[in-house]
N, C-alpha and C positions, 0 to 999 in steps of 0.2 A: 503493500500500500504506500510505500514511502517514495516521494518524488522530491523536487527541489525548488527552493526559492531563488529568485534572481538577486536578492538583496542580502549580501554578506552573511549567508548561512543562518538567517533569522529563523527560517523554517526549512523545509526540505522539498518544495515542489512547484513554485511558480514557473511555468514552462516558457521557453523562448517564444517571442512574438513573431516568429517567422512564418511567412505564408506556407500553407501546407494543404494539399487536397485531401479529401476524406478517402484515403486509400488504405489498403492493408498495411498494418504496422510492419516496418522493415524487419526482415528476418536477420538474425545474427547467428552465424554458425556456432554450434555447440562448442563451448570452450574457447571461443575467439577472444574473449576478454577475461577469461578465468584467471584470477590471481594477478590482474594488471596492477601496476603501481601508478595510481592516479597522480599526474603531474610530476612524475619522477624525473623527467628530463629537463624541467625548467629551473630557472634560478629563483629562489624564494627568499623572503625575509627570514631572519633568524627564528622568529616565533613560528612562522608557517613551516619552515624546514623541520623544526623540532616537533611540531604537531604532526606533520606527515610521517616522520620517523616513528613517533609514538604509536600512531594507529596502524601503520603498515606492518609493524613487527608484532602486532597482537595475533595470538594463535587463530582466532576465528577469521581473520583476514588472510593469513598465510595459508591455512589449510583447514578445510571443513570435512571431517571424516564422514559425517552423515551424508552430505551432498555428494561427496566422492563415491560413496557406496550407491546412492540412489541413481547416479548418472549411468551406472552399469546396466540399468534396466532389469534388475533381478528382484524387485520388490513384489511381494505377494499382494493380493487384493486387500487383505486386512491391513497390511503395512501402508498401502496407499491411502486407505480410509483414515488411518491414524494421522498421516501427514495433512490430509484435507481438513480433518476436524480441528487439529491444533492450529493450522494456518487460518482457519475461519475464525477461531477465537481471537487470534492476533489481529486479523483484519478488522473485526468488529470493535474490539477494545481499543484499537488504535484511534478510533473516532474520539474517544474520551481524552486521549493524550493530545490529539490535535486541537480539540476544543479548549483544553487547558492552556495550550500554547497561545491560542488566539486571545483568551481572556487575560493571560499574563504578559502579553506583548507590551513593551514600553512605548510604542509609537502606533499611530493610526496606520501608517504604511505597513508596518510589520503585521498588524492585526489583519489587514486586507490580504496580505500575502498568505497568511495562515488560513484565511477563509477560502482562498483559491484551492488549496489542498483539500480542505474539508468538503467544499461544495462538489468538487470532482469525485471525491470518494463516495458521496451519497447519491450521485447520479446526474450531475451537470456536465454535459459534454463540452470539452474545450472548443472554442471557436477560433480557428485560424484567422489571422489579421485581415486577409483579403477575401474572406468568405462571408456572405450575407447570412444573417440569422435564419431567414426563411429557407434559404438554400441548404444550410446546415441541417435544419429540422427535417426537411424532406429527405435528404440523402441518408441521414442517420436512421430515420423511421423506416425507410425502405429496407435497410439492412438489419432491422430489429435491434438497433443499438448493440450490435455484435462487437465485443472487445477486439476482434481481429481487424475491424475496419474503422473504429472511431479514432479521431485525431489524438495524437500524443503531444501536440503543440498548440499554443494559443492561450486563451483566457476564458474563465467562466463568465466574464462580462460579455453579455450578448450571446452566451451559450444556450444550450437547450437542455431542459431537465426531462429525464425519464427514469422511472423506477428501474427499468431494465438496464440502465447504464450504471447503476450502483455496483461498485467493485465487489461488494459482498454477495450481491445476487449472481454475479458471474461465477463466484465460487460455489454458490448454492446449486448452480446448474451442474457443476462437476460432481458435487455430492449426490444430487438427485439421480444421476445416471448410475450411481453406485448403490442406490437404495437408501441413501441418507435423507431423512426428512428435514424440513426447515427447522424444526424444534431440536434436532440433533446437531445443529451447527451454530457456531458463533456465540453461544451462551457461556458466561463465565464458568458455570458449573461443569462444562465439558473440558475445560482447560486442565492440563496436567500441572503439577506443582512448578515445573520448569517454565512452562508457557506463561503461567500467571505471574511468576517472578519477572519475566521479561516485560510483560504488559504493564505491570505495576511500576517497573523501573522507567518505562517510557513516560508514563503519566507524571512521575515524580521528578525525573531528571530532564528529559526532553521538553516537558511542559513547565519547567521550573520558572519561578518569578525572577530568579537571579539570572541576568543576561549572560554572564560569563559561563555559567553552568549550562544554560540552554544552548548556547552556541557550541560548547564542547560536545554536547550530546548530539546536536545536529550534524556537526562535522563527522563524528564517529559513525553515525547511522548512514550518512551519505557514502562514506568510504566503504562501509560494510556492504551497502547495496550495490556498489560498483565492483565488488570483489569477485563477481562471477557466479554467485550461487544460483541466480535465475537461469543461467546457461546450463548448469549441471542438472537442475530440476527438469528443464525442457528436454535435455538430452535423454534423461531417464524416461520421461513420459513418451517420447518419440520411439524409443526402443520397445517400451511396453506395448504401445499401440501396434508396432510391427509384429508383435507376437500374439495379438488378439485373434481368437478363432474367427473363422468366417461367419458373418452375421452378428457378431458381438459388437456392442457399442464401444467405440474408441473413446479414450479420455479426451474431454474437451480441452483445448490448448489456449483458448482466448485469454483467460485471466493471466496465465503465466507469460504469454508472448507480449501482451500489452505492457506489463511491467518490465520485461526484458528490453523492449524497444525504448521505453521511457528512460531507463538507466543508461542504455548504450549511447544515446545522444547527449547525455549529461556528463559523461565521464571527464571530458576535457575541461569542464568549468568549475569543478569542485575547488581547486586551489585558488582560482581567480576570486571566487566568492569569499574564501577565507582571507585572502590578502585585502580584499575590500573591507571586511570587518575590522581587520587590524588597522588599516589606514584611517578608518573613521573612529578609531578609539573605542570600539564596542566591547572589546575584551579588556576589562579593567583588572581582572585577577587571573593571571596566567596559571596559577596553581589550581584554582577551581576549574578552569577550562580543561586542563589536562586530567584532573581527577574525574570530571564528568565524562570525558571521552573514554577513559579506561573503564569506569563503572558501566557505561552504556554497552561497550563491547563485551565486557564480562557477562552482562545480562543476555546479549545476543548469543554468546557461546553456550550459556546455560539452556537457552531455548533449543538449540540444535543438539546439545548433549542429551537433553531429555528425550528427544525423538530417537536418537541413536540408541539409548538404553532401552527404550520401548520396543524398537524393532528387533533387538536382540533378546527380548524377554527378560532383561535384567531389572531388578528393583533399583530404585534410585530415590534420593531425597536431596534437599539442599545441603545436607552435611556430607554427602558422598560424591556429589558432582565435582568434577575436576576444576572447572573454572571458578575462580573466586574473584 
């Protein structure tokens, strides 16, 4: 669910205002950006360079055992269901974290950027700059607000709302094909201990009222989203679909590909946004920034470790998970 803000990492999803036709989301070959070092080749300010080194060396960014396993396409139906359920809880509870970020924004501009993310999450399709609202509405409706075709660029300003364009509903479509009902997805009660720890950390750190803390969490989340896990999940789903028996429903790919395309086009801008935040003096406490980034990535790691333990049938709790 995470995307990016164009304003110094204040949030994670105001998209570029570049003209873009309502075309299928660009495909990124599996593993094409896996493990990429965002902004590694550029020259950065001391604080930005330190921040990049800090998050790039985190275990969840360097290597994700669960996603590496899933990419092999060996998951059973029950293991896929577990992923979909836990991801649905993350997707739904992210709305609370994003609303908290909007409420705690220190500026009107930051609050509006946060609402761009929130509105898109709940079903407002982005309107590319050169597309008229009526044209957008017609084209999106004709395609049933399919995540494979809605735009990944633009703004919710002048966009079109549809319940069918809500990211959670796209995930519900995946679950429905697997026999999972609406009531079995997205609710806090369905989250594992690890998933809820991650979601609560998002609310507390990513949505923090302290700007240095919120910016550290946003930078960490963006770096994590750029680390290639979407590619590994898609690679796994494509292999699984290739093994489906004749006549069996294939796993829907729209939700995963939409977010893969979103992050693929953003990878080059992560460090620019951090430099902008530094230049504007938004990071007033470097220690809190770094601590928030580390805690946020620790929580990300715990989310994936919970899934990895579950797929292996291993018991786990917050006291036994490796990431601290």
